[in-house]
Residue, then its C-alpha position, 0 to 999 in steps of 0.5 A: m634102684t632108688i632107696r630111702l629110709e622109711n622108718v626105724g621100728i622099735a618094740v616097746r614095753d609100754l606104747d603110751a609111755t614111749i609115745a609120751f616121751f617122744t612127743d614131748l621131745g617134739l615128734t608127732v603121732v601120724g597114726r596108731d593101729t592094732v594089727s594082726g592076721e595072716w598078713t602080719d604073720t607073713a610080714v613079721g615072721l611070727d605066728g599069731n602076731h598081734a601088736k599095738i603100733a604107732m608111727l611118729q614123725t620128726p617135725d621136718g617130716q624126714g624121720r619116722l619111728e614105728l613103735f610097737e607093743y606086742i600083745n602076742p606073742q608075748a614080748i621078750e625082755t632082754e638086757p638093755t643094749r650097750p653102746n658097743e654091742i653089735g647090731m642096732h642100738r640107738v636112735a639119734f636126734s638133732v635138737e636146738n637146745i640139748e639142756e631143754a631136751l634133757k629136762i624133758a627126758a628127765k620128766h620121763g625118768c631118762h638121764p644121760l648114761r654119763g654126761v654131755a660131751n663136746y665134740k670139737d666145739i661142733y656138737k654137744l651130744t649125749y646118749l640117754r636110756g629112754p623108755s624100754g631101754i632104748i638108747v637115744m642120742l641127742a645132739e645140739e649143733l654148735k657151729k653152723d656153716 
């Protein structure tokens, strides 16, 4: 059996603000839609499912994020995920220049949880809290083999 990762889906509070954050970091929007109806109820498992969605893609075409803002049922606010909680909690991106990426993130009010770390002089990396509380990891490779 062949398997490949299609995308990572993230429910967000404000679709346009979240798109702006990720497109400023370098992703591109490859599609937007508003979805509802029986097929979405069945696929997602929610009656009356109605959402605005956007698919974003990394410049290399390999990674995709599907962002969705619920119209119905009403989105449920939760406490922001902490890095040590069980379950999915972050999206990671390689960047050419972590300082430049952090300046872009700061324009959106997003800052490192603690700071930028150096992992064995191989990577500089950090976790930051993005729109809707999404944890985003940014990593700059220092050593190229």
